[in-house]
C-alpha positions in Angstrom: 266.2 -61.2 68.5 269.7 -60.9 69.7 271.6 -57.5 69.6 274.4 -57.2 67.0 278.1 -57.0 67.9 277.6 -53.2 68.2 275.0 -53.8 71.0 272.3 -52.1 68.9 268.9 -53.6 69.3 267.3 -54.6 65.9 264.4 -52.4 64.8 261.1 -53.7 63.4 259.4 -51.4 60.9 255.9 -51.9 59.5 255.1 -50.0 56.3 251.7 -49.1 54.8 252.3 -51.4 51.8 252.2 -54.5 54.2 256.0 -54.7 54.1 257.7 -55.6 57.4 261.5 -55.0 57.7 263.8 -56.1 60.4 266.8 -53.8 60.7 270.0 -54.5 62.6 272.9 -52.1 63.1 276.3 -53.9 62.6 278.6 -51.2 61.4 276.9 -48.0 62.5 274.5 -48.0 59.5 271.1 -49.7 59.5 270.5 -52.2 56.7 267.6 -54.6 56.1 268.1 -58.0 57.6 264.7 -59.4 56.8 261.8 -58.2 54.7 258.3 -59.7 54.8 255.7 -58.9 52.2 252.1 -60.0 51.5 250.0 -59.6 48.4 246.6 -57.9 48.8 244.7 -61.1 48.3 247.2 -63.4 50.2 245.6 -66.3 52.0 248.7 -68.5 52.7 251.8 -67.7 54.8 254.8 -69.3 56.5 254.6 -70.6 60.0 257.6 -71.2 62.2 257.1 -73.7 65.0 259.6 -74.2 67.8 260.0 -77.7 69.2 261.4 -79.3 72.4 264.9 -80.5 72.9 266.0 -83.1 70.3 264.0 -81.6 67.4 264.7 -78.6 65.2 262.2 -75.8 64.4 259.7 -76.4 61.6 259.1 -73.9 58.8 255.8 -74.8 57.1 253.1 -73.4 54.8 249.9 -72.5 56.5 246.7 -70.7 55.5 243.3 -71.2 53.8 244.3 -73.5 51.0 244.3 -77.2 51.6 247.5 -77.6 49.6 250.2 -74.9 49.7 253.8 -75.0 48.4 256.8 -73.2 49.6 259.0 -71.4 47.1 262.6 -70.3 47.7 263.7 -67.8 45.0 267.3 -66.4 44.8 267.9 -62.9 43.3 269.2 -62.5 39.8 271.9 -65.1 39.0 272.2 -66.2 42.7 271.7 -69.7 43.9 269.9 -71.5 46.7 272.4 -73.2 49.1 272.0 -75.7 51.9 274.8 -76.0 54.4 275.3 -79.5 55.9 273.0 -82.5 55.2 270.1 -81.8 52.8 267.2 -84.2 53.4 263.8 -84.6 51.9 261.4 -86.9 53.8 258.1 -88.5 52.7 256.5 -89.8 55.9 253.8 -91.6 54.0 256.3 -93.9 52.3 258.9 -93.7 55.1 261.4 -92.7 52.4 264.3 -90.2 52.8 266.2 -88.6 50.0 269.5 -87.1 51.2 272.4 -85.4 49.6 275.6 -84.0 51.2 279.3 -83.5 50.4 282.3 -84.8 52.3 286.1 -84.1 51.8 289.2 -86.0 52.8 292.9 -85.8 52.0 295.2 -88.8 51.5 299.0 -89.0 51.5 299.6 -92.6 50.8 298.1 -95.7 49.3 296.1 -96.7 52.4 292.3 -97.2 51.9 290.7 -94.1 53.6 287.1 -93.5 54.5 285.8 -90.4 52.7 282.3 -90.7 54.1 280.0 -93.1 55.8 276.3 -93.7 56.0 275.0 -95.5 59.2 272.5 -98.2 58.6 269.9 -99.1 61.2 267.9 -102.4 61.4 265.3 -102.8 58.7 266.7 -100.1 56.5 267.5 -100.3 52.7 269.7 -97.7 51.0 270.1 -97.0 47.3 273.4 -95.0 47.2 275.0 -93.0 44.5 278.4 -91.2 44.9 280.2 -88.7 42.7 283.9 -88.4 43.7 286.4 -86.0 42.3 290.1 -86.1 43.2 293.1 -83.9 42.5 296.8 -84.2 43.2 297.4 -81.4 45.7 300.8 -80.0 44.8 300.6 -79.2 41.1 297.4 -80.8 39.9 299.4 -83.2 37.8 296.9 -86.0 38.2 293.1 -86.1 38.7 290.2 -88.6 38.8 286.5 -89.0 38.8 284.4 -91.9 40.1 280.6 -92.3 39.9 279.4 -95.3 41.8 276.1 -96.9 42.7 275.1 -99.6 45.2 272.2 -101.2 47.2 272.6 -101.9 50.9 270.3 -103.3 53.5 270.3 -104.6 57.1 267.7 -107.1 58.4 266.7 -107.8 61.9 269.5 -109.5 63.8 271.9 -109.1 60.8 274.7 -106.9 59.6 274.7 -104.3 56.9 274.9 -106.2 53.6 275.5 -105.1 50.0 273.1 -106.5 47.5 275.2 -107.7 44.6 278.2 -105.5 43.8 279.1 -101.8 43.3 278.2 -100.5 39.8 280.7 -98.2 38.2 278.7 -95.5 36.3 281.9 -93.7 35.3 285.6 -93.9 36.0 288.1 -91.4 34.6 291.7 -91.5 35.9 295.0 -90.0 34.9 296.7 -92.4 37.3 295.2 -96.0 37.4 296.6 -96.7 40.9 293.9 -94.4 42.5 290.6 -96.0 43.4 287.2 -95.5 45.0 284.7 -98.1 46.2 281.5 -98.7 48.3 281.7 -101.3 51.0 279.5 -102.8 53.7 281.2 -102.1 57.1 279.8 -104.8 59.4 282.0 -103.6 62.3 280.4 -100.2 62.4 277.1 -101.1 60.7 277.5 -98.5 58.0 278.2 -98.0 54.3 281.7 -96.8 53.7 282.7 -94.6 50.8 286.4 -95.5 50.5 289.2 -93.9 48.5 292.7 -95.1 47.8 295.5 -92.6 47.0 299.2 -93.1 46.1 302.4 -93.4 48.2 304.1 -90.1 48.9 301.4 -88.2 47.1 298.9 -85.7 48.7 295.5 -86.0 47.0 292.4 -84.0 47.8 289.1 -85.9 47.5 285.6 -84.4 47.3 282.6 -86.8 47.5 279.0 -85.9 46.9 276.7 -88.6 48.3 273.1 -89.1 47.4 270.9 -91.8 48.8 267.3 -92.9 49.0 266.2 -94.8 52.2 263.2 -96.9 52.9 262.5 -98.6 56.2 
């Protein structure tokens, strides 16, 4: 464990009730940084495995049970948050379910990429996006777009959209704004594109969810 900014070394304390606390001094006072507890009849536990360069560490359930779940429980009215790309994989079906958020700002009516999803050979993507936009200065105008589309890339081919983009919901206070999904064959990716308005600063937030099979 690394020392804190105060150069104090974290302290590990083991209590008689099977509670382990990691304490770190950051402001001159010790406070709990991590608490580990075990029930009297516990047979399962968390295992952290470090991997070589190129792979991140693995947090997994381990123990006597053949099947063991992992639960993350916030306190009170708190929430569980994931920073960055959130991905759920099922190796048996080579399927990946991913959700993340992207932001962009436009100042004119030029088509602008809000986000992009790279597509490798032999991959198929079902994509859903939820885009919200607000005029930056006063909030005079706003919009919402919910879109869905299916994209694929075969061996020796470019990324291709199956059919057309489906609009699940479009709500606009200014009809000149726009959002769309496109197959970008130059970069072999799915583009989430937004179009603003001339001489107008607009803030866009896109939540992208996709399911991949390969």
